[in-house]
BALUMMAR-505786 format. One record per atom (N, C-alpha, C, O): x, y, z. Coordinates in steps of 0.02 Angstrom, whole numbers. Last residue first. Example, Ala and Ser with C-alpha at 12.3 -4.5 7.8 and 13.67 -1.06 7.14 Angstrom:
BEGIN
c1/c2/c3
642/-112/354
684/-53/357
645/2/394
670/57/402
660/-284/390
615/-225/390
660/-165/390
712/-166/423
// end
This chain:
BEGIN
c1/c2/c3
901/2222/-7289
836/2232/-7247
785/2294/-7237
736/2288/-7200
1042/2218/-7313
981/2243/-7361
905/2236/-7336
858/2248/-7373
1121/2209/-7182
1118/2246/-7226
1080/2275/-7267
1073/2336/-7270
1120/2101/-7097
1053/2137/-7107
1067/2219/-7153
1030/2268/-7154
1241/2044/-7117
1184/2006/-7131
1123/2061/-7131
1079/2055/-7174
1324/2156/-7049
1310/2142/-7112
1280/2084/-7145
1295/2075/-7204
1286/2151/-6912
1252/2200/-6960
1276/2182/-7029
1236/2200/-7072
1198/1989/-6896
1242/2044/-6872
1243/2103/-6929
1209/2101/-6980
1027/1954/-6807
1062/1966/-6838
1135/2006/-6830
1144/2045/-6783
903/1866/-6774
954/1877/-6711
1017/1877/-6787
1044/1828/-6813
738/1871/-6784
769/1872/-6808
841/1894/-6777
837/1949/-6751
593/1793/-6674
685/1813/-6680
722/1791/-6750
736/1734/-6771
434/1765/-6677
494/1754/-6707
541/1784/-6700
531/1830/-6739
319/1686/-6565
359/1725/-6559
420/1696/-6617
446/1640/-6617
214/1598/-6557
205/1646/-6505
279/1704/-6511
289/1751/-6472
233/1501/-6642
162/1501/-6648
153/1571/-6603
99/1601/-6606
371/1570/-6774
362/1525/-6725
282/1541/-6694
260/1593/-6716
420/1502/-6925
384/1573/-6895
365/1536/-6851
344/1479/-6863
471/1523/-7102
470/1486/-7021
447/1550/-6994
447/1608/-7012
450/1588/-7228
407/1537/-7186
407/1491/-7121
369/1448/-7097
588/1644/-7253
504/1685/-7246
480/1644/-7208
485/1656/-7148
648/1520/-7281
658/1571/-7211
619/1608/-7199
603/1617/-7140
596/1463/-7394
584/1448/-7326
601/1476/-7287
569/1465/-7235
547/1578/-7512
623/1568/-7477
583/1519/-7399
546/1548/-7360
435/1617/-7570
481/1548/-7613
517/1556/-7563
541/1500/-7571
386/1730/-7487
370/1672/-7467
382/1630/-7509
342/1584/-7502
476/1847/-7437
457/1834/-7528
454/1770/-7507
508/1741/-7503
461/1977/-7370
403/1933/-7373
415/1885/-7421
366/1873/-7456
567/2044/-7318
531/2050/-7371
464/2012/-7368
414/2047/-7362
641/1951/-7261
621/1979/-7222
561/2037/-7276
513/2063/-7247
669/1895/-7372
638/1865/-7317
601/1878/-7270
555/1849/-7242
740/1976/-7431
702/1950/-7477
674/1913/-7409
616/1914/-7431
856/1992/-7305
820/2038/-7343
768/2007/-7386
722/2027/-7351
907/1871/-7323
896/1892/-7257
835/1946/-7265
780/1942/-7237
972/1842/-7442
933/1814/-7425
879/1813/-7381
828/1780/-7384
1080/1962/-7469
1021/1957/-7478
964/1926/-7464
910/1955/-7466
1147/1915/-7321
1105/1986/-7355
1052/1986/-7388
995/2000/-7368
1236/1850/-7300
1174/1800/-7314
1129/1878/-7302
1077/1878/-7270
1378/1880/-7339
1362/1832/-7400
1287/1827/-7376
1254/1799/-7420
1398/1967/-7242
1368/1998/-7325
1335/1934/-7332
1274/1930/-7332
1361/1888/-7075
1398/1890/-7148
1366/1933/-7191
1305/1939/-7184
1249/1791/-7006
1286/1820/-7014
1334/1823/-7061
1353/1772/-7090
1102/1721/-6916
1135/1720/-6983
1188/1815/-6959
1175/1865/-6924
949/1641/-6845
1017/1674/-6849
1059/1693/-6912
1037/1669/-6965
800/1654/-6796
829/1648/-6866
903/1673/-6863
912/1731/-6882
711/1560/-6688
751/1610/-6683
807/1594/-6756
841/1545/-6766
526/1506/-6642
576/1532/-6708
629/1589/-6686
612/1646/-6669
455/1460/-6516
490/1546/-6520
551/1480/-6576
590/1436/-6559
365/1351/-6502
336/1440/-6479
380/1481/-6505
361/1538/-6521
341/1271/-6651
397/1282/-6595
357/1358/-6563
329/1403/-6594
277/1219/-6759
257/1213/-6717
266/1239/-6662
222/1240/-6619
367/1264/-6877
304/1323/-6854
258/1311/-6812
210/1349/-6803
439/1145/-6898
464/1202/-6878
422/1254/-6854
443/1289/-6808
328/1080/-6938
381/1058/-6883
405/1113/-6837
400/1126/-6777
317/1131/-7063
252/1137/-7016
277/1101/-6957
230/1090/-6919
434/1091/-7150
390/1177/-7130
361/1178/-7063
376/1216/-7017
520/950/-7069
473/967/-7111
449/1069/-7073
448/1096/-7018
681/933/-7015
619/951/-6975
590/981/-7046
620/1024/-7077
781/797/-7115
759/899/-7086
701/865/-7055
677/808/-7058
910/722/-7170
856/722/-7138
831/791/-7112
869/833/-7089
1016/707/-7341
1013/725/-7263
930/699/-7251
894/669/-7292
1099/701/-7441
1050/665/-7408
1061/669/-7348
1103/643/-7311
1222/757/-7536
1166/743/-7534
1102/731/-7515
1053/744/-7551
1313/857/-7406
1304/805/-7438
1235/794/-7482
1187/826/-7459
1306/979/-7522
1310/927/-7503
1334/935/-7443
1364/983/-7419
1162/1065/-7581
1249/1085/-7577
1248/1014/-7534
1193/993/-7513
1062/1032/-7655
1091/1085/-7679
1151/1082/-7650
1199/1096/-7685
993/882/-7612
1045/919/-7583
1051/980/-7632
1027/949/-7680
957/721/-7633
994/761/-7686
974/840/-7684
947/866/-7732
845/714/-7507
880/664/-7564
915/746/-7607
895/804/-7604
799/719/-7372
798/754/-7415
847/716/-7434
886/687/-7397
654/624/-7254
723/624/-7302
720/655/-7339
666/658/-7368
591/720/-7120
585/696/-7179
647/668/-7217
698/699/-7205
462/752/-6975
543/739/-7013
560/692/-7085
540/635/-7093
331/753/-6989
372/800/-6930
443/787/-6967
471/838/-6985
205/801/-7128
245/769/-7071
270/795/-7057
271/854/-7074
243/859/-7313
205/858/-7241
232/793/-7193
269/748/-7213
353/964/-7396
345/912/-7378
285/917/-7343
264/974/-7335
408/1073/-7448
357/1085/-7419
308/1029/-7431
253/1031/-7458
523/1060/-7478
508/1121/-7430
465/1092/-7419
470/1070/-7362
533/935/-7559
573/932/-7481
535/1006/-7457
514/998/-7399
548/999/-7695
507/960/-7679
493/953/-7601
436/966/-7583
652/1170/-7699
649/1095/-7683
610/1050/-7653
618/1044/-7593
644/1292/-7680
596/1261/-7754
610/1202/-7737
571/1163/-7765
762/1308/-7562
678/1327/-7619
678/1301/-7672
729/1290/-7706
755/1193/-7452
788/1257/-7499
728/1260/-7544
675/1231/-7556
789/1114/-7282
723/1145/-7329
771/1174/-7388
831/1178/-7371
859/1062/-7190
871/1057/-7246
822/1077/-7312
823/1058/-7370
853/1242/-7110
878/1158/-7100
890/1135/-7175
919/1170/-7216
829/1355/-7226
822/1353/-7178
834/1268/-7162
823/1231/-7210
865/1455/-7372
844/1375/-7350
861/1390/-7262
902/1431/-7242
919/1575/-7445
870/1575/-7410
820/1509/-7378
760/1511/-7365
1043/1553/-7487
1011/1551/-7540
927/1554/-7499
879/1533/-7531
1133/1533/-7397
1143/1597/-7428
1090/1636/-7497
1088/1688/-7530
1028/1503/-7259
1063/1508/-7306
1078/1567/-7357
1053/1623/-7361
1037/1531/-7079
990/1535/-7150
1036/1536/-7195
1087/1566/-7181
1004/1425/-6936
1056/1482/-6956
1005/1481/-7044
958/1444/-7060
877/1417/-6793
890/1398/-6872
932/1448/-6889
919/1506/-6874
801/1359/-6642
853/1385/-6688
867/1387/-6761
864/1329/-6782
661/1355/-6561
692/1324/-6614
743/1351/-6668
729/1361/-6727
612/1326/-6378
648/1356/-6436
676/1324/-6495
709/1272/-6490
502/1235/-6343
503/1294/-6345
566/1361/-6366
560/1422/-6367
412/1128/-6462
474/1170/-6433
470/1230/-6382
426/1271/-6391
360/979/-6392
338/1028/-6390
409/1085/-6380
445/1091/-6330
357/799/-6396
392/858/-6422
355/925/-6430
317/928/-6479
304/684/-6377
274/717/-6360
290/802/-6370
254/850/-6357
398/567/-6394
416/617/-6314
368/670/-6319
373/711/-6274
334/503/-6502
334/475/-6438
349/510/-6382
324/496/-6327
354/614/-6600
277/595/-6585
286/569/-6496
262/596/-6447
493/580/-6616
460/668/-6583
377/651/-6558
350/673/-6507
491/460/-6659
537/473/-6586
508/559/-6543
506/583/-6486
440/463/-6759
425/422/-6741
445/455/-6658
406/467/-6612
542/553/-6821
481/562/-6828
438/523/-6762
409/557/-6720
666/467/-6831
634/525/-6776
576/553/-6775
559/581/-6723
622/371/-6930
618/342/-6848
637/398/-6793
630/389/-6732
606/421/-7053
533/396/-7006
532/376/-6922
490/369/-6878
736/432/-7053
686/505/-7047
615/479/-7019
578/505/-6977
764/314/-7072
787/352/-7036
743/411/-7018
723/424/-6962
692/270/-7195
680/244/-7128
726/276/-7072
714/251/-7017
753/370/-7281
668/392/-7279
676/340/-7214
664/374/-7164
873/330/-7281
880/389/-7239
785/419/-7241
761/469/-7213
971/187/-7273
900/198/-7294
882/264/-7258
875/257/-7198
1078/120/-7224
1088/221/-7265
1027/204/-7301
1031/206/-7363
1027/95/-7069
1089/78/-7127
1098/154/-7154
1112/209/-7132
960/91/-6986
917/100/-7019
966/75/-7079
947/41/-7126
1047/103/-6855
985/60/-6870
927/46/-6914
875/16/-6904
1166/182/-6930
1126/186/-6866
1077/121/-6898
1078/99/-6956
1253/254/-7032
1261/169/-6991
1239/164/-6935
1274/145/-6888
1207/359/-7035
1201/322/-7102
1241/254/-7082
1255/209/-7122
1112/446/-6880
1171/419/-6935
1158/348/-6992
1116/303/-6989
949/495/-6830
987/455/-6840
1064/445/-6899
1054/439/-6959
953/651/-6758
935/612/-6792
988/574/-6813
1047/591/-6819
972/639/-6538
1018/665/-6614
965/633/-6678
929/587/-6656
931/700/-6435
894/665/-6500
907/676/-6531
881/716/-6570
925/698/-6251
981/690/-6322
958/674/-6394
974/616/-6408
899/605/-6176
843/647/-6196
902/696/-6251
873/729/-6293
992/490/-6158
927/474/-6173
889/545/-6197
846/536/-6240
1073/557/-6061
1095/539/-6132
1022/536/-6176
1005/577/-6219
1061/688/-5997
1033/609/-5973
1036/594/-6050
1000/623/-6091
1221/816/-5976
1142/802/-5984
1132/719/-5982
1181/684/-5968
1330/859/-5904
1273/845/-5867
1220/800/-5883
1185/764/-5847
1435/936/-6039
1354/952/-5998
1368/892/-5957
1422/866/-5971
1519/920/-6135
1538/949/-6066
1496/946/-6012
1511/951/-5952
1463/896/-6265
1492/832/-6211
1521/853/-6143
1544/813/-6102
1416/1007/-6299
1348/951/-6248
1410/894/-6198
1410/868/-6142
1504/1122/-6334
1497/1115/-6274
1452/1046/-6243
1450/1031/-6183
1589/1078/-6478
1575/1155/-6433
1538/1148/-6365
1559/1196/-6333
1562/937/-6494
1618/966/-6466
1615/1020/-6438
1633/1026/-6379
1410/894/-6514
1440/897/-6451
1534/921/-6442
1562/919/-6387
1414/981/-6617
1367/1014/-6565
1419/1009/-6471
1440/1043/-6425
1478/912/-6709
1512/973/-6690
1505/1016/-6633
1541/1058/-6606
1384/810/-6697
1465/784/-6686
1503/891/-6670
1541/915/-6628
1282/883/-6738
1275/830/-6697
1358/826/-6657
1376/839/-6600
1309/896/-6890
1290/950/-6851
1302/916/-6766
1350/944/-6740
1433/815/-6980
1371/785/-6941
1367/881/-6898
1416/915/-6885
1562/811/-7001
1500/853/-7044
1448/876/-7012
1422/932/-7011
1656/711/-6944
1660/802/-6932
1601/835/-6945
1583/882/-6909
1548/567/-6900
1571/609/-6949
1591/693/-6934
1548/733/-6915
1488/515/-6776
1555/547/-6759
1575/586/-6798
1609/634/-6781
1417/402/-6893
1396/425/-6794
1468/477/-6796
1505/453/-6839
1393/450/-7054
1395/408/-7000
1440/449/-6922
1474/499/-6910
1285/564/-7111
1327/541/-7146
1349/488/-7088
1295/480/-7060
1153/637/-7171
1171/584/-7162
1215/568/-7203
1219/559/-7263
1151/817/-7072
1184/788/-7128
1206/692/-7138
1262/673/-7120
1005/859/-7020
1066/829/-6983
1097/792/-7073
1069/757/-7114
888/973/-6935
897/937/-6995
982/904/-6977
1014/923/-6928
872/1024/-6790
832/1049/-6866
831/1013/-6917
781/1013/-6952
871/916/-6636
880/960/-6695
839/982/-6769
787/958/-6792
852/919/-6485
824/909/-6545
890/951/-6579
932/992/-6562
887/914/-6293
904/933/-6385
869/909/-6442
854/852/-6427
786/931/-6154
784/889/-6224
814/941/-6272
787/993/-6290
812/975/-5980
836/988/-6043
832/914/-6105
865/862/-6100
851/909/-5861
785/925/-5880
789/954/-5953
736/938/-5981
963/906/-5828
969/824/-5808
881/856/-5854
852/808/-5879
1031/1039/-5801
1044/1009/-5872
1001/946/-5875
1000/924/-5933
956/1179/-5767
963/1095/-5740
982/1070/-5803
949/1080/-5854
1048/1344/-5764
1003/1275/-5782
1015/1218/-5766
1071/1198/-5751
1161/1411/-5682
1062/1416/-5693
990/1352/-5711
935/1332/-5692
1230/1432/-5767
1250/1362/-5700
1166/1373/-5686
1123/1328/-5684
1238/1495/-5846
1208/1468/-5884
1220/1397/-5806
1215/1336/-5807
1286/1639/-5801
1230/1612/-5778
1207/1527/-5814
1150/1507/-5799
1420/1636/-5850
1423/1620/-5771
1328/1576/-5780
1310/1517/-5772
1465/1569/-6015
1410/1592/-5964
1391/1592/-5899
1347/1552/-5882
1547/1466/-6080
1558/1519/-6053
1529/1565/-6000
1560/1591/-5954
1468/1410/-6146
1489/1370/-6077
1511/1402/-6064
1515/1392/-6004
1378/1483/-6232
1348/1466/-6189
1393/1442/-6120
1373/1447/-6062
1488/1488/-6315
1468/1528/-6292
1429/1545/-6227
1435/1590/-6186
1484/1362/-6386
1552/1404/-6352
1536/1459/-6307
1575/1472/-6261
1361/1396/-6442
1369/1362/-6411
1438/1369/-6360
1433/1382/-6300
1387/1489/-6534
1313/1525/-6513
1339/1462/-6437
1334/1486/-6380
1473/1444/-6634
1501/1489/-6592
1462/1496/-6519
1489/1504/-6464
1411/1350/-6690
1439/1296/-6638
1456/1379/-6612
1449/1378/-6551
1332/1432/-6760
1295/1391/-6700
1341/1365/-6644
1329/1357/-6584
1383/1496/-6859
1379/1541/-6797
1354/1489/-6746
1356/1506/-6687
1417/1390/-6947
1451/1408/-6933
1461/1455/-6895
1519/1472/-6881
1297/1262/-6959
1319/1327/-6951
1381/1341/-6910
1396/1315/-6856
1139/1192/-6865
1206/1189/-6871
1242/1270/-6921
1213/1325/-6917
1038/1194/-6724
1056/1198/-6777
1126/1195/-6797
1170/1195/-6755
927/1112/-6580
979/1159/-6612
998/1151/-6697
973/1105/-6729
759/1159/-6508
813/1121/-6545
861/1157/-6584
852/1210/-6615
737/1121/-6344
782/1167/-6385
779/1134/-6467
804/1078/-6475
628/1114/-6209
636/1090/-6262
650/1131/-6330
609/1161/-6363
629/1106/-6041
669/1144/-6091
669/1100/-6160
709/1053/-6165
529/1085/-5870
581/1047/-5934
584/1103/-5967
555/1152/-5945
433/1136/-5792
469/1084/-5787
536/1048/-5831
575/1001/-5822
360/1253/-5845
359/1203/-5879
400/1104/-5834
392/1045/-5847
421/1373/-5783
356/1367/-5835
335/1302/-5825
284/1296/-5791
563/1339/-5769
524/1362/-5712
459/1363/-5723
426/1355/-5671
597/1301/-5910
609/1241/-5850
568/1272/-5778
545/1233/-5737
577/1401/-5975
546/1361/-5972
553/1293/-5923
513/1248/-5910
689/1507/-5909
615/1518/-5913
573/1452/-5916
535/1440/-5868
815/1443/-5946
795/1442/-5874
734/1436/-5869
707/1389/-5840
794/1443/-6096
810/1376/-6049
784/1379/-5970
748/1339/-5941
817/1583/-6108
753/1550/-6126
744/1458/-6082
698/1431/-6051
940/1623/-6054
869/1637/-6001
800/1603/-6041
745/1598/-6015
1021/1540/-6156
1007/1527/-6072
944/1557/-6020
914/1532/-5973
975/1619/-6261
947/1536/-6259
953/1510/-6187
913/1472/-6159
1033/1754/-6240
949/1728/-6255
948/1660/-6233
916/1647/-6182
1158/1709/-6219
1114/1729/-6180
1043/1711/-6160
1012/1682/-6116
1179/1677/-6356
1199/1627/-6305
1157/1630/-6235
1133/1583/-6203
1135/1762/-6422
1098/1730/-6436
1120/1667/-6377
1083/1620/-6361
1271/1866/-6397
1194/1875/-6370
1145/1813/-6373
1110/1809/-6323
1383/1791/-6446
1332/1783/-6360
1287/1821/-6376
1238/1790/-6356
1333/1772/-6574
1358/1726/-6536
1342/1744/-6444
1306/1719/-6401
1344/1923/-6595
1297/1887/-6594
1293/1828/-6576
1236/1818/-6554
1489/1959/-6594
1426/1980/-6513
1372/1956/-6522
1335/1955/-6473
1553/1875/-6671
1584/1867/-6600
1504/1883/-6573
1468/1843/-6543
1493/1937/-6790
1459/1878/-6771
1499/1868/-6691
1459/1848/-6649
1444/2137/-6749
1463/2064/-6787
1456/1994/-6741
1429/1987/-6686
1331/2232/-6710
1403/2219/-6731
1426/2186/-6760
1435/2206/-6818
1163/2149/-6719
1220/2185/-6677
1285/2170/-6722
1296/2120/-6756
986/2169/-6738
1038/2184/-6729
1111/2211/-6697
1122/2262/-6666
839/2087/-6743
880/2134/-6675
962/2111/-6750
975/2064/-6787
660/2087/-6747
725/2102/-6800
772/2149/-6734
762/2200/-6701
526/2011/-6735
571/2043/-6705
639/2052/-6738
665/1999/-6755
356/1978/-6730
421/1982/-6756
465/2015/-6743
444/2072/-6732
223/1887/-6606
267/1958/-6657
334/1929/-6681
360/1876/-6664
52/1813/-6651
147/1810/-6656
168/1876/-6672
152/1912/-6719
// end
């Protein structure tokens, strides 16, 4: 497994460069496997990346009917809530694409079939992952100021949970209830991309790259490749 750090000048260039990499990765996966499985993330850079994909002429090379989209974590809120990662991704890009609806695997909402039972909702997502035999080509993660990825927070019990998808209660960041992939599921992806911009991420990025295993960001690695995609401010303490 290789680990590479790529640093670009600012957040806008970062979003554009990640978008270009993502389009290429999807096209390559479809050429090799006939499909692509991509895990999306949330956060301030994620929406910029998806908007940048929409502007790329090369995105026309993607067969959107042969892509499965997943999420690394989700705020357990009602469907369509503006704070849900799914809602933000749909507004930024997904609603403009000819996707196959059943291949867009949104994490359950709090007004879905399981109601407000986050544990049951997480089990439902785990069952969907198993039924689809998901093998992630690219799994994108934002990096929190505290070094969290997805909804796996340093020192939090769920950070070392088993299985594939879990309910996270009492999250240090609002809202308190979330659904997240586990670290073992994250580490099953062929490529893990950790994307961070801004000086507020620099300390966590530096510590994770320095091997501080107390930080989930330090343990998030792909089976074939791990990419740290950073702007200059986020890379300042590496």
